[in-house]
Each structure stands twice: as structure tokens, then as C-alpha cells.
N, C-alpha and C positions, 0 to 999 in steps of 0.2 A: 123636117129641118132641125138642126141642132142649135145650140147656144153659141153666140159669137163672143170671143174674148180678144183683148189686147194682151200681148205678152211681150216684156222687154227682156232681151238677153244680151249682156255685155253692151249696153248702150244701144242696141238696134231694137226697134219695135216691130212686132209682127201682129198680124191679124189672124186669128185662127177660129175654126168653127169646129166644135165638139158635139158629136151626136152620140146619145146614149144607146147602146146595143143590149137589148133584152134577151136573155137566154131563152131557148125553147123549152127547157125543163127547169123547174126551180131547183136551186142548189140548197142542199140541207147541210148544215155544219156538222162536224164529227159529234159534238155534244148533243145536238138535236136528235141525231140518229141514235145515239145511246139512250137518250131519254125516252124516245118513242118505241124502243124495242120492249117486248114484254119480258119480264124476268122469268127465267127458266125455273120450273118447279124442282125442288130437291127431292129425290126419291129416297126414302128410308129403307134400309135393307137389314136383314139380320145376318146375312151371309158375309163372312170376311173373306176378302180377296187378297192373295199374296202377290205382290208385284216384284219381279226379279229381273235383273239385267242379264243374269247368267242363261246360257242356253238350256233347254228343257232337259237334255241328257245329263248335263252337269249337275242341275238342280235335283234330278232324281237320284243320281249317284250319291250325292251329299246326304239326301234324305235316308237312303238305304243305309249309309254309314252310321247315322245317328240312331236309326231304328235298331240296328245290330247291337248297339251298347244298352238297349233297354232290356235285353235278355240277360238273365243272371249268369249263365254259363259263359257268354262272351265277355261280360265284365270281369269275371273272375280269371278268365284266360288272358285277357289284356293286361290285368294288373300283375299276373305272375310271369307271363312269358315275353310280353313285348313292350317296348318303349316307343310311343307314338310322338310325332312332332306336335307340339302344343300350339305352333304358329308358323305361318310361312316365313321363309327366310334362306340364308345362305349358311352352309355348314362351314364354320371357321376351323375347327379342329375336332379330331376324334381322339380322345385320351384313353382309349382302351384297345385291346387286340382280342381277336378271336381266341377263346381258350382260357383268358385271364379270369382270375377271381376277383371280384369287386365285394366291398363291404358297403353296407347301408350308408348313403351319404356321399359315395365316391363320385367324383366328377367324370361323366361319361363322354360329354361332348359339348360343344358351344355353337350355338346358332345366332347369327347376326340378323337382326330384323330392325329397319328403320334406324340404322346406325347405332343400335344398342346390342350389347352382347348378353345372350340369354343362356345361362349354364343349366344343363340337364344332368341331375343327380340320380344315382341308383336308389330306388325305394326300398331295396332289401339286399341281404347278402345273397349272392348269385354267381353263376358262371356264365361268361359271354359265349353264346352258341353261334350267333351270327350278327354280322354288321351289314346293314343294307345300304349305308352311305359313306362317302369319304369327303375329305376337305374339298371345298369348292363346289360341292353339289348344292343345288336348290331344291328345297322341299316346300311342300303344302301342309296345311293343317291336316293332321290325321295320317300322314305318310309314315310307314314303318321305318324306325331308326335302327333298332337293336333288338335281337331276341336273346333273352336270358333264361337260364334254367336254375331252379333252386338246387 
């Protein structure tokens, strides 16, 4: 049997009986559960793991690109023959034409990235042999933009 109570609601009195129901399994609060769990052991490791959101093929391609620039002959070729995109963005303008002669410091093209205009200049006197992009194109870091010849 439960306990009996008198309850008055809006002037009317009621007699009610309340019986306590015991749960079949004890309830454990969230905090008690957290406290009762053993703390996981932290494993120390000497191996460094690289986590990337890029697909594996894209990551490998990027690594091959950077590995290529460690070789002296590729660095020399890149410095003397090609202009690469230093950042991803949209080509706003190409200020040179194939066959034109440029002086060191001449404006070659403008890339827009994050609402900022980035000017790309000639690093030396040269002749423009090939232009790989045009206004409105989107480029990624490392894309070939212009081929130059001394």
C-alpha cells in the first residue's frame, strides 16, 4: 500500500493514494557513470602520424610535387623556365602575350585569392614562350602559369 494524501485543487479537496514504484535495475546518473569508468591509458609513441582530409591520391601527388623541387636540376629549370602559381585563386588578367619580351619586375598576371589581388612579376629578363592560363581560369598552388626563355 502507498501513502494517502489530501490534495486541494481550486477549492475542491481530493484524497489520493501514492505508491512508490521501485525500478528493476538501479539508475546511475551520468556523473556517476563517468566517475566509475577507468581512465584510459595514454600510449606514448615515437611515430608521427600525418592526418589529412585530402584523398590519398591527391596527397601523394602533392608530395611528389614537393619532392621534385628538392632536386637541384628541377629547381634550376623551374626558376629559369616556368612561373608557377604561388597560391590557389582566379586569374584576373594576363598582362603579357606569347612572344613578348619582358624585363625583370614586369607585371605578368594578377591572381585573385580571398578578395585580394596578387601580382605576379617576372623574376628576370626573358621572352614569353607559352601561356598556360587565361583570364577567368581557376588555378591551384603549383599550377604552371607561364613558360619563359632567357
